[in-house]
N, CA and C of each residue as an Amber inpcrd file, in Angstrom:
protein
   684
 131.3910000 163.9050000  56.4700000 130.0940000 164.3040000  55.9190000
 129.5260000 165.4440000  56.7590000 129.1960000 166.5550000  56.1100000
 128.6580000 167.7080000  56.8170000 127.1650000 167.5210000  57.0510000
 126.7820000 167.4910000  58.3260000 125.3730000 167.3550000  58.7060000
 124.8950000 168.7170000  59.2090000 123.8990000 169.2750000  58.5220000
 123.4560000 170.6390000  58.8240000 121.9540000 170.6480000  59.0830000
 121.5730000 171.2120000  60.2180000 120.1630000 171.4100000  60.5270000
 119.7180000 172.7280000  59.9110000 118.5940000 172.7110000  59.1810000
 118.1070000 173.8570000  58.4250000 116.7690000 174.3170000  58.9950000
 116.6340000 175.6190000  59.2470000 115.4300000 176.1670000  59.8620000
 114.9120000 177.3520000  59.0440000 113.6320000 177.3080000  58.6750000
 112.9910000 178.3890000  57.9190000 111.7040000 178.8230000  58.6260000
 111.6680000 180.0880000  59.0660000 110.4830000 180.6170000  59.7590000
 110.1380000 182.0340000  59.2950000 110.5650000 182.4230000  58.1180000
 110.4020000 183.8100000  57.6630000 108.9850000 184.1470000  57.2280000
 108.1700000 183.1340000  56.9590000 106.7870000 183.3670000  56.5340000
 105.8580000 182.5350000  57.4150000 104.6650000 182.2540000  56.9440000
 103.7330000 181.4150000  57.7060000 104.1400000 179.9420000  57.6880000
 105.1470000 179.6050000  56.9170000 105.6270000 178.2290000  56.8610000
 106.5960000 177.9920000  58.0130000 106.3350000 176.9530000  58.7810000
 107.2940000 176.4920000  59.7860000 107.9610000 175.2520000  59.1930000
 109.2540000 175.3450000  58.9120000 109.9270000 174.3040000  58.1370000
 111.2970000 173.9790000  58.7090000 111.5740000 172.6890000  58.8520000
 112.8630000 172.2020000  59.3600000 113.3280000 171.0610000  58.4710000
 114.6130000 170.9950000  58.2080000 115.1630000 169.9120000  57.4040000
 116.5660000 169.5760000  57.8920000 117.0300000 168.4180000  57.5020000
 118.4060000 168.0170000  57.7950000 119.0790000 167.6400000  56.4870000
 120.2470000 168.2070000  56.2450000 120.9860000 167.8840000  55.0310000
 122.3120000 167.2250000  55.3730000 122.7340000 166.3360000  54.5200000
 124.0350000 165.6770000  54.6470000 124.7870000 165.9110000  53.3460000
 125.8820000 166.6370000  53.4450000 126.6730000 166.9830000  52.2590000
 125.8340000 167.6590000  51.1750000 124.9220000 168.5360000  51.6000000
 124.1350000 169.3000000  50.6390000 122.8990000 168.6140000  50.1180000
 122.5940000 167.4070000  50.6050000 121.4090000 166.6800000  50.1770000
 120.4520000 166.5440000  51.3540000 119.2080000 166.9560000  51.1740000
 118.2100000 166.8630000  52.2400000 117.8160000 165.4100000  52.4440000
 117.9200000 164.9450000  53.6910000 117.5650000 163.5520000  53.9730000
 116.2370000 163.4400000  54.7250000 115.7990000 164.5300000  55.3750000
 114.4930000 164.5070000  56.0320000 114.0080000 165.9440000  56.2030000
 112.6900000 166.1120000  56.1250000 112.1290000 167.4570000  56.2550000
 110.7710000 167.3930000  56.9260000 110.3890000 168.4850000  57.5430000
 109.0890000 168.5970000  58.1940000 108.6310000 170.0310000  58.0590000
 107.3940000 170.2360000  57.6080000 106.8930000 171.5960000  57.4660000
 105.3810000 171.6290000  57.6060000 104.8850000 172.8070000  57.9550000
 103.4480000 173.0370000  58.0460000 103.2020000 174.5220000  57.8220000
 102.0660000 174.8340000  57.1990000 101.7040000 176.2190000  56.9180000
 100.4980000 176.6060000  57.7560000 100.5750000 177.7600000  58.4080000
  99.4430000 178.2320000  59.1890000  99.8120000 179.4260000  60.0420000
  98.8320000 180.0550000  60.6150000  99.0480000 181.2320000  61.4430000
  99.6610000 180.8390000  62.7950000 100.6810000 181.5840000  63.1970000
 101.2410000 181.4780000  64.5500000 101.6890000 180.0550000  64.9230000
 102.3420000 179.3820000  63.9860000 102.7970000 178.0140000  64.2380000
 104.1880000 177.9470000  64.8690000 105.0020000 178.9500000  64.6330000
 106.4210000 178.8200000  64.9460000 106.6950000 178.6030000  66.4290000
 106.0530000 179.3790000  67.2740000 106.3310000 179.2900000  68.7090000
 105.9830000 177.9170000  69.2610000 104.8890000 177.3300000  68.7900000
 104.4400000 176.0520000  69.3250000 105.0420000 174.8410000  68.6210000
 105.4040000 174.9830000  67.3520000 105.7900000 173.8040000  66.5680000
 107.2700000 173.6780000  66.2440000 108.0210000 174.7780000  66.2630000
 109.3780000 174.7150000  65.7450000 110.2410000 173.7010000  66.4780000
 110.2770000 173.7690000  67.7970000 111.1410000 172.8310000  68.5280000
 110.6540000 171.3910000  68.3680000 109.3380000 171.1930000  68.2450000
 108.8000000 169.8510000  68.0210000 109.2370000 169.3190000  66.6550000
 109.2140000 170.1920000  65.6380000 109.6440000 169.7870000  64.3020000
 111.1300000 169.4260000  64.2910000 111.9200000 170.2200000  65.0100000
 113.3560000 169.9350000  65.0800000 113.5920000 168.5700000  65.7020000
 112.9030000 168.2960000  66.8040000 113.0480000 167.0000000  67.4730000
 112.6300000 165.8560000  66.5580000 111.5370000 166.0590000  65.8220000
 111.0570000 165.0210000  64.9030000 112.0600000 164.7650000  63.7840000
 112.6190000 165.8270000  63.2270000 113.5980000 165.6750000  62.1450000
 114.8510000 164.9550000  62.6410000 115.3180000 165.3130000  63.8240000
 116.5110000 164.6700000  64.3860000 116.2640000 163.1770000  64.6030000
 115.1290000 162.8430000  65.2010000 114.8310000 161.4360000  65.4740000
 114.6510000 160.6440000  64.1870000 113.9080000 161.1960000  63.2450000
 113.6170000 160.4790000  61.9990000 114.8620000 160.2640000  61.1530000
 115.7950000 161.2180000  61.2230000 117.0070000 161.1170000  60.4010000
 118.0400000 160.1630000  60.9950000 117.9130000 159.8690000  62.2930000
 118.8840000 158.9960000  62.9470000 120.1870000 159.6900000  63.2850000
 120.2060000 161.0060000  63.1610000 121.3980000 161.7910000  63.4820000
 121.2490000 162.3700000  64.8910000 122.2520000 162.2480000  65.7000000
 122.2160000 162.8160000  67.0430000 122.5390000 164.3130000  66.9910000
 122.0390000 165.0430000  67.9670000 122.3400000 166.4720000  68.0310000
 123.8490000 166.7080000  68.0490000 124.5650000 165.8710000  68.7730000
 126.0140000 166.0400000  68.8910000 126.7410000 165.8050000  67.5800000
 126.0750000 165.1290000  66.6500000 126.6920000 164.8190000  65.3570000
 126.4950000 165.9330000  64.3300000 125.6670000 166.9170000  64.6590000
 125.4800000 168.0370000  63.7400000 126.7920000 168.8100000  63.5970000
 127.0390000 169.2980000  62.3850000 128.2370000 170.1060000  62.1390000
 127.9340000 171.5990000  62.1610000 126.6900000 171.9680000  61.8960000
 126.3140000 173.3860000  61.8760000 124.8010000 173.4990000  61.8460000
 124.3230000 174.7140000  62.0870000 122.9020000 175.0150000  62.0000000
 122.7500000 176.2160000  61.0770000 121.8070000 176.1040000  60.1300000
 121.5660000 177.1900000  59.1780000 120.1640000 177.7390000  59.3880000
 120.0620000 179.0530000  59.3970000 118.7760000 179.7220000  59.5850000
 118.4680000 180.6010000  58.3740000 117.2150000 180.5950000  57.9570000
 116.7550000 181.5390000  56.9400000 116.6370000 182.9040000  57.6150000
 117.4530000 183.8730000  57.1720000 117.6410000 185.0980000  57.9570000
 116.6880000 186.2450000  57.6260000 115.8410000 186.0780000  56.6200000
 114.9360000 187.1520000  56.2430000 115.3390000 187.7620000  54.9080000
 114.5320000 188.7470000  54.4800000 113.4460000 189.4180000  55.2000000
 112.2080000 188.5370000  55.3270000 111.2610000 189.0160000  56.1610000
 110.0450000 188.2580000  56.3700000 109.3410000 188.6960000  57.6260000
 108.5740000 187.7920000  58.1870000 107.8000000 188.0600000  59.3870000
 108.7110000 188.3680000  60.5700000 108.4860000 189.5000000  61.2190000
 109.3000000 189.8860000  62.3700000 109.2510000 188.8040000  63.4490000
 108.0430000 188.3750000  63.8120000 107.9040000 187.3770000  64.8710000
 108.5080000 186.0430000  64.4620000 108.2140000 185.6060000  63.2390000
 108.7600000 184.3350000  62.7720000 110.2790000 184.3250000  62.7620000
 110.8740000 185.4070000  62.2760000 112.3270000 185.4830000  62.2390000
 112.9170000 185.4760000  63.6430000 112.3030000 186.1940000  64.5720000
 112.7970000 186.2190000  65.9490000 112.7850000 184.8260000  66.5600000
 111.7070000 184.1080000  66.3410000 111.6010000 182.7550000  66.9030000
 112.6310000 181.8220000  66.2790000 112.7550000 181.8810000  64.9580000
 113.7100000 181.0100000  64.2820000 115.1420000 181.2750000  64.6850000
 115.5200000 182.5430000  64.6960000 116.8940000 182.8990000  65.0450000
 117.1870000 182.5890000  66.5080000 116.2500000 182.8670000  67.3990000
 116.4560000 182.5800000  68.8170000 116.6490000 181.0850000  69.0520000
 115.8450000 180.2910000  68.3620000 115.9650000 178.8360000  68.5000000
 117.3060000 178.3440000  67.9560000 117.6960000 178.8500000  66.7860000
 118.9730000 178.4460000  66.1890000 120.1450000 178.8440000  67.0850000
 120.0950000 180.0580000  67.6370000 121.1630000 180.5090000  68.5330000
 121.2520000 179.6220000  69.7720000 120.1030000 179.2710000  70.3370000
 120.0900000 178.4190000  71.5190000 120.7350000 177.0770000  71.2500000
 120.4300000 176.5020000  70.0920000 121.0420000 175.2300000  69.7230000
 122.5470000 175.3740000  69.5220000 122.9440000 176.4490000  68.8670000
 124.3750000 176.6690000  68.6240000 125.1410000 176.8050000  69.9400000
 124.5770000 177.5440000  70.8810000 125.2260000 177.7030000  72.1900000
 125.3120000 176.3650000  72.9210000 124.1910000 175.6460000  72.9530000
 124.1400000 174.4010000  73.7150000 125.0340000 173.3160000  73.1170000
 125.0830000 173.2670000  71.7940000 125.8320000 172.2080000  71.1080000
 127.2390000 172.6320000  70.7100000 127.5190000 173.9410000  70.8690000
 128.8130000 174.5040000  70.4530000 129.0530000 174.2540000  68.9640000
 128.0440000 174.6110000  68.1740000 128.1050000 174.4560000  66.7190000
 128.0290000 175.8280000  66.0560000 128.5840000 175.9870000  64.8600000
 128.5270000 177.2800000  64.1600000 127.1440000 177.5580000  63.5810000
 126.8660000 178.8490000  63.4180000 125.6030000 179.3080000  62.8510000
 125.8490000 179.8910000  61.4680000 125.0010000 179.5140000  60.5170000
 125.0560000 180.0780000  59.1740000 123.7100000 180.7210000  58.8530000
 123.7370000 181.8520000  58.1830000 122.5180000 182.5870000  57.8490000
 122.3550000 182.6440000  56.3310000 121.2200000 182.1840000  55.8500000
 120.9360000 182.1400000  54.4160000 119.8390000 183.1520000  54.0950000
 120.0700000 184.0030000  53.1020000 119.0680000 184.9870000  52.6990000
 117.8030000 184.2780000  52.2230000 116.6630000 184.6560000  52.7770000
 115.4140000 183.9630000  52.4830000 115.0400000 184.0500000  51.0060000
 115.1950000 185.2210000  50.4070000 114.8380000 185.3670000  48.9930000
 115.7500000 184.5300000  48.0960000 117.0270000 184.4140000  48.4780000
 117.9460000 183.5740000  47.7030000 117.5580000 182.1060000  47.8390000
 117.1610000 181.6900000  49.0420000 116.6980000 180.3280000  49.2470000
 115.5150000 180.0160000  48.3360000 114.5890000 180.9660000  48.2370000
 113.4140000 180.7720000  47.3860000 113.8100000 180.6310000  45.9200000
 114.7110000 181.4940000  45.4610000 115.1670000 181.4250000  44.0730000
 115.9160000 180.1160000  43.8080000 116.7000000 179.6790000  44.7860000
 117.4210000 178.4110000  44.6400000 116.4360000 177.2510000  44.5400000
 115.3480000 177.3220000  45.3170000 114.3320000 176.2870000  45.2430000
 113.6460000 176.2530000  43.8890000 113.3500000 177.4440000  43.3630000
 112.7200000 177.5130000  42.0420000 113.6260000 176.8940000  40.9770000
 114.9180000 177.2180000  41.0230000 115.8420000 176.6780000  40.0160000
 116.0390000 175.1780000  40.1960000 115.9690000 174.6960000  41.4280000
 116.0870000 173.2500000  41.6540000 114.9270000 172.5030000  41.0100000
 113.7430000 173.1340000  41.0080000 112.5710000 172.5060000  40.4000000
 112.4680000 172.7870000  38.9040000 113.1800000 173.8260000  38.4320000
 113.0890000 174.2300000  37.0190000 114.4870000 174.4640000  36.4520000
 115.3100000 173.4150000  36.3700000 116.7270000 173.5800000  36.0030000
 116.9800000 174.1020000  34.5960000 115.9960000 174.0100000  33.6970000
 116.2040000 174.4830000  32.3270000 115.6570000 175.8990000  32.1140000
 115.1280000 176.5030000  33.1470000 114.5670000 177.8440000  33.0400000
 115.6580000 178.8420000  32.6580000 115.3040000 179.8190000  31.8120000
 116.3270000 180.7510000  31.3110000 115.9820000 182.2220000  31.5430000
 114.8990000 182.4920000  32.2390000 114.5240000 183.8780000  32.4870000
 115.0750000 184.3970000  33.8040000 114.3990000 185.3790000  34.3820000
 114.7730000 185.9360000  35.6820000 113.7860000 185.4380000  36.7360000
 114.2060000 185.4950000  38.0020000 113.3760000 185.0300000  39.1100000
 113.1720000 186.1790000  40.0770000 111.9220000 186.4090000  40.4600000
 111.6050000 187.4770000  41.4100000 110.8350000 186.8810000  42.5910000
 111.5290000 186.4840000  43.6540000 110.8220000 186.0170000  44.8460000
 110.1810000 187.1840000  45.5770000 108.9950000 186.9510000  46.1000000
 108.2590000 187.9940000  46.8230000 107.7240000 187.4420000  48.1370000
 107.9490000 188.1780000  49.2230000 107.3720000 187.8350000  50.5130000
 106.3660000 188.9160000  50.8760000 105.1760000 188.4960000  51.2320000
 104.1030000 189.4340000  51.5380000 104.4820000 190.3460000  52.6950000
 104.3770000 191.6630000  52.4740000 104.6350000 192.6430000  53.5290000
 103.3820000 193.4720000  53.7930000 102.2230000 192.8990000  53.4650000
 100.9110000 193.5110000  53.6760000 100.5670000 194.5500000  52.6170000
  99.2680000 194.7190000  52.4090000  98.7160000 195.5770000  51.3630000
  99.3880000 195.2280000  50.0330000  99.8450000 196.2160000  49.2610000
 100.4970000 195.9210000  47.9840000 102.0180000 196.0280000  48.0890000
 102.5270000 195.8280000  49.2930000 103.9710000 195.8910000  49.5010000
 104.5300000 194.4770000  49.6490000 105.7210000 194.2840000  49.0930000
 106.3910000 192.9930000  49.1920000 107.8770000 193.2110000  49.4660000
 108.4920000 192.2320000  50.0940000 109.9520000 192.1710000  50.1790000
 110.4140000 191.3990000  48.9520000 111.3260000 191.9810000  48.1860000
 111.6370000 191.3480000  46.9120000 113.0170000 191.7340000  46.3930000
 113.4690000 190.9830000  45.4240000 114.6680000 191.2800000  44.6470000
 114.5680000 190.4890000  43.3460000 115.5400000 190.6130000  42.4840000
 115.5390000 189.8740000  41.2120000 116.8650000 189.1310000  41.0670000
 116.7620000 187.8600000  40.6910000 117.9370000 187.0260000  40.4650000
 117.9660000 186.5530000  39.0090000 119.1800000 186.2980000  38.5200000
 119.2840000 185.5370000  37.2790000 119.3470000 184.0600000  37.6440000
 119.5140000 183.2040000  36.6610000 119.4680000 181.7630000  36.9180000
 120.6840000 181.2490000  37.6840000 121.7320000 182.0690000  37.7940000
 122.9090000 181.6950000  38.5910000 122.8430000 182.2960000  39.9920000
 121.6730000 182.8430000  40.3340000 121.4220000 183.4590000  41.6450000
 122.2510000 184.7130000  41.8800000 122.6400000 185.3630000  40.7930000
 123.2470000 186.6870000  40.9150000 122.1360000 187.7110000  41.1310000
 122.3370000 188.6320000  42.0770000 121.3360000 189.6460000  42.3760000
 121.4070000 190.7670000  41.3390000 120.2780000 191.0410000  40.6900000
 120.2180000 192.0850000  39.6690000 119.5920000 193.3740000  40.1820000
 118.9010000 193.2830000  41.3060000 118.2940000 194.4650000  41.9160000
 118.3640000 194.3000000  43.4340000 118.7830000 195.3350000  44.1560000
 118.9210000 195.2000000  45.6150000 117.6000000 194.8080000  46.2810000
 117.7150000 194.0400000  47.3370000 116.5380000 193.6700000  48.1190000
 115.8880000 194.9170000  48.7000000 114.5530000 194.9910000  48.5910000
 113.8430000 196.1790000  49.0750000 112.4180000 195.8130000  49.4600000
 111.7760000 196.7260000  50.1920000 110.3400000 196.6420000  50.4430000
 109.6880000 197.5060000  49.3710000 108.9790000 196.8750000  48.4490000
 108.5050000 197.5830000  47.2580000 106.9720000 197.5640000  47.2040000
 106.3940000 198.7260000  46.9400000 104.9560000 198.8200000  46.6840000
 104.7330000 198.5850000  45.1950000 103.9460000 197.5780000  44.8840000
 103.8030000 197.1320000  43.4980000 102.6920000 197.8860000  42.7740000
 103.0200000 198.3790000  41.5750000 102.0000000 198.9520000  40.6950000
 102.2160000 198.3840000  39.3000000 101.4490000 198.8620000  38.3360000
 101.4800000 198.2780000  36.9860000 102.7970000 198.5180000  36.2600000
 103.6220000 199.4370000  36.7480000 104.9010000 199.7100000  36.0940000
 106.1000000 199.0660000  36.7910000 105.8460000 198.3890000  37.8810000
 106.9400000 197.7590000  38.6160000 107.6680000 196.7340000  37.7390000
 108.9810000 196.7550000  37.7940000 109.8670000 195.8030000  37.1100000
 109.8630000 195.9360000  35.5890000 109.2490000 197.0030000  35.0410000
 109.1780000 197.1170000  33.5820000 110.5490000 197.2020000  32.9270000
 111.5290000 197.7570000  33.6300000 112.8810000 197.8110000  33.0630000
 113.3830000 196.4210000  32.7230000 113.0630000 195.4520000  33.5690000
 113.4660000 194.0710000  33.3120000 112.4630000 193.3490000  32.4210000
 111.1820000 193.5870000  32.6450000 110.1510000 192.8790000  31.8860000
 110.1660000 193.2190000  30.4030000 110.6370000 194.4060000  30.0560000
 110.6720000 194.7920000  28.6450000 111.6950000 193.9900000  27.8470000
 112.6210000 193.3450000  28.5410000 113.6680000 192.5940000  27.8360000
 113.7410000 191.1240000  28.2300000 113.1090000 190.7480000  29.3680000
 113.2550000 189.3760000  29.8620000 111.9520000 188.8670000  30.4680000
 111.7860000 187.5800000  30.4190000 110.7030000 186.9480000  31.1780000
 111.0890000 186.9230000  32.6510000 110.1420000 187.2340000  33.5130000
 110.3570000 187.1360000  34.9580000 109.2960000 186.2230000  35.5390000
 109.7270000 185.2530000  36.3160000 108.7860000 184.4130000  37.0550000
 108.7350000 184.8930000  38.4930000 107.5410000 185.2500000  38.9420000
 107.3240000 185.7440000  40.2940000 106.8940000 184.5830000  41.1820000
 107.5380000 184.4580000  42.3370000 107.2580000 183.3400000  43.2350000
 107.0860000 183.8640000  44.6630000 106.5310000 183.0320000  45.5240000
 106.4130000 183.3940000  46.9310000 105.0230000 183.8420000  47.3180000
 104.7930000 183.9890000  48.6370000 103.4530000 184.3220000  49.1070000
 103.0530000 185.7620000  48.8090000 104.0030000 186.5720000  48.3290000
 103.6590000 187.9330000  47.9270000 103.3400000 188.0550000  46.4530000
 103.5890000 186.9990000  45.6900000 103.4180000 187.0840000  44.2400000
 101.9520000 187.0070000  43.8140000 101.1740000 186.1540000  44.4810000
  99.7940000 185.9330000  44.0500000  98.9770000 187.2200000  44.0670000
  99.1890000 188.0530000  45.0800000  98.3860000 189.2730000  45.1760000
  98.7840000 190.3170000  44.1280000  99.9250000 190.0850000  43.4680000
 100.3980000 191.0300000  42.4500000 100.0200000 190.6090000  41.0360000
  99.4180000 189.4340000  40.9040000  99.1590000 188.8900000  39.5670000
  98.2270000 189.7760000  38.7440000  97.2370000 190.3770000  39.3880000
  96.2960000 191.2300000  38.6430000  96.9070000 192.5740000  38.2910000
  97.9610000 192.9700000  39.0020000  98.6040000 194.2650000  38.7580000
  99.7150000 194.1540000  37.7400000 100.5040000 193.0800000  37.8290000
 101.6320000 192.8870000  36.9050000 101.1370000 192.1070000  35.6970000
 100.6730000 192.8230000  34.6980000 100.0420000 192.1910000  33.5390000
 100.9300000 192.1870000  32.2960000 102.1930000 192.5590000  32.4450000
 103.1090000 192.5520000  31.3040000 103.1770000 191.1480000  30.7090000
 103.3340000 191.0730000  29.4120000 103.3510000 189.7800000  28.7230000
 104.4890000 188.8910000  29.2150000 105.5640000 189.4820000  29.7170000
 106.7030000 188.6870000  30.1930000 106.6280000 188.3390000  31.6760000
 105.5410000 188.7130000  32.3270000 105.3720000 188.3910000  33.7490000
 104.6830000 187.0410000  33.8970000 105.3700000 186.1060000  34.5450000
 104.8330000 184.7690000  34.7860000 104.7560000 184.5410000  36.3010000
 103.8630000 183.6440000  36.7190000 103.6760000 183.4050000  38.1440000
 103.7050000 181.9090000  38.4350000 104.4160000 181.5560000  39.4880000
 104.5040000 180.1660000  39.9330000 104.0260000 180.1160000  41.3820000
 102.9980000 179.3270000  41.6460000 102.3690000 179.3130000  42.9610000
 102.9140000 178.2470000  43.9060000 103.9610000 177.5360000  43.5150000
 104.5300000 176.5400000  44.4180000 105.1520000 177.2130000  45.6370000
 105.2560000 176.4540000  46.7150000 105.8290000 176.9700000  47.9540000
 107.3450000 176.7330000  47.9520000 108.1060000 177.8160000  47.9000000
 109.5620000 177.7140000  47.9300000 110.1540000 178.2060000  49.2490000
 109.2790000 178.4780000  50.2270000 109.7440000 178.8500000  51.5640000
 109.8990000 177.5900000  52.4120000 110.7660000 176.7080000  51.9760000
 110.9970000 175.4390000  52.6530000 112.4740000 175.2860000  52.9930000
 112.7270000 174.7690000  54.1850000 114.1030000 174.6490000  54.6680000
 114.9740000 173.8030000  53.7480000 114.3860000 172.8130000  53.0680000
 115.1890000 171.9360000  52.2190000 115.8920000 172.6860000  51.1050000
 115.3380000 173.8260000  50.6950000 115.9600000 174.5800000  49.6090000
 117.2060000 175.3440000  50.0650000 117.4740000 175.3290000  51.3650000
 118.7270000 175.9020000  51.8600000 119.9090000 174.9510000  51.7130000
 119.6430000 173.6750000  51.4560000 120.7060000 172.6560000  51.4830000
 121.9350000 173.0210000  50.6500000 121.7930000 173.3410000  49.3490000
 122.9970000 173.6550000  48.5590000 123.6660000 174.9500000  48.9850000
 122.8880000 175.9250000  49.4440000 123.4600000 177.1900000  49.8990000
 124.1820000 177.0060000  51.2260000 123.6220000 176.1880000  52.0870000
 124.2250000 175.9550000  53.4000000 125.5360000 175.1820000  53.2910000
 125.5970000 174.2160000  52.4130000 126.8420000 173.4400000  52.3030000
 127.9620000 174.3080000  51.7430000 127.6200000 175.2390000  50.8520000
 128.6480000 176.1520000  50.3380000 129.1330000 177.0880000  51.4320000
 128.2120000 177.5740000  52.2620000 128.6030000 178.4290000  53.3770000
 129.4720000 177.6660000  54.3630000 129.1440000 176.4010000  54.5660000
 129.9300000 175.5780000  55.4890000 131.3440000 175.3510000  54.9570000
 131.4450000 175.0630000  53.6680000 132.7580000 174.7990000  53.0720000
 133.6740000 176.0180000  53.1400000 133.0880000 177.1930000  53.0750000
 133.8800000 178.4270000  53.1090000 133.9350000 179.0510000  54.5070000
 133.3880000 178.3060000  55.4930000 133.3800000 178.7730000  56.8900000
 132.7360000 180.1590000  57.0180000 131.6360000 180.3400000  56.2920000
 130.8980000 181.5980000  56.3660000 129.9310000 181.5190000  57.5390000
 130.4730000 181.7380000  58.7200000 129.7010000 181.5950000  59.9510000
 129.3670000 182.9570000  60.5560000 128.2800000 182.9970000  61.3120000
 127.8530000 184.2210000  61.9850000 128.3650000 184.2410000  63.4230000
 128.4570000 185.4350000  63.9730000 128.7490000 185.5860000  65.3910000
 127.4510000 185.2990000  66.1470000 127.4060000 184.1830000  66.8490000
 126.1660000 183.7520000  67.4890000 125.6630000 184.7910000  68.4920000
 126.5620000 185.4490000  69.1670000 126.1600000 186.4220000  70.1880000
 125.4920000 187.6530000  69.5930000 125.9410000 188.0900000  68.4300000
 125.4980000 189.3740000  67.9020000 124.6310000 189.2780000  66.6410000
 124.4740000 188.1080000  66.0920000 123.7070000 187.9920000  64.8550000
 122.2370000 188.3730000  65.0790000 121.6890000 189.1420000  64.1420000
 120.2810000 189.5220000  64.1490000 119.6730000 189.2140000  62.7760000
 118.3870000 188.9010000  62.7340000 117.7310000 188.6590000  61.4420000
 117.7700000 189.9020000  60.5580000 117.5890000 189.6860000  59.2760000
 117.5180000 190.7800000  58.3080000 116.0490000 191.1700000  58.1680000
 115.6260000 192.1530000  58.9790000 114.2210000 192.5390000  58.9900000
 113.8460000 193.3860000  57.7880000 114.7790000 194.1800000  57.2870000
 114.5880000 195.1110000  56.1780000 113.8100000 196.3500000  56.5960000
 112.7200000 196.1520000  57.3620000 111.9680000 197.2940000  57.8830000
 111.8780000 197.1810000  59.3990000 111.8290000 198.3320000  60.0740000
 111.6660000 198.3230000  61.5220000 110.2890000 197.8160000  61.8980000
 110.2520000 197.1000000  63.0230000 108.9780000 196.6130000  63.5340000
 108.2040000 197.7760000  64.1390000 106.9540000 197.9330000  63.7430000
 106.1250000 199.0360000  64.2300000 104.9900000 198.4720000  65.0710000
 104.9100000 198.9440000  66.3070000 103.8250000 198.5280000  67.1970000
 102.6490000 199.4720000  66.9990000 101.4940000 198.9300000  66.7150000
 100.2940000 199.7550000  66.5170000  99.3180000 199.5360000  67.6580000
  98.6020000 200.5780000  68.0000000  97.6050000 200.4990000  69.0530000
  96.2940000 199.9460000  68.4840000  95.6680000 199.0210000  69.2070000
  94.3740000 198.5190000  68.7270000  93.3230000 199.6110000  68.7220000
  92.3980000 199.5370000  67.7740000  91.3420000 200.5430000  67.6880000
  90.4170000 200.4400000  68.8970000  90.0110000 201.5820000  69.3890000
  89.1120000 201.5930000  70.5320000  87.7160000 201.1850000  70.0860000
  87.1210000 200.3800000  70.9260000  85.7530000 199.9910000  70.6500000
  84.7880000 201.1130000  70.9990000  83.8400000 201.3370000  70.1590000
  82.8570000 202.3970000  70.4060000  81.7450000 201.8750000  71.3310000
């Protein structure tokens, strides 16, 4: 039985889960500002204890690799790497937007349209892509500034459901009749379970020493405004 620890820190959600053969048996999550540094290792410990699985019994660790919050991704990946080194376990990286789409389909198995997960990248910009119901990518992942014509090539022929913390702010802009919005939280580690077990079965492992999160955009340090 493949026991996989799942970690998601790409957004404001700090989420940890444990899956056995692709089925989530325990999960812990919380949403809030700056939670990852203080809560992630505590959540991992809680999930391990509650599940009754020892660290040594884990077969692999899966991390949500981004795109998303620069700080959140750094914390998640650093923690996952540390565990992999200490336990001598393989690391698997799951695309965050694919995890979100997989979660949506798990909750809506009869859905027949397209799925557009969005992660807030500030102002009217989002990290996004488009999937069909089989999780095939129809548009490359990008940082996109949303306006009233965004996605019209797809919306003119298909219904698209927009999900994620970047979708709500686009609802007033994307007014096409085929644009639908789902406000559920799909940035949860448990939605990595089916993707992680497939990666494990095919030995799709990362090089722990050199793996880096998928930031999509370079981190920019800004100077605080001077007080007058």
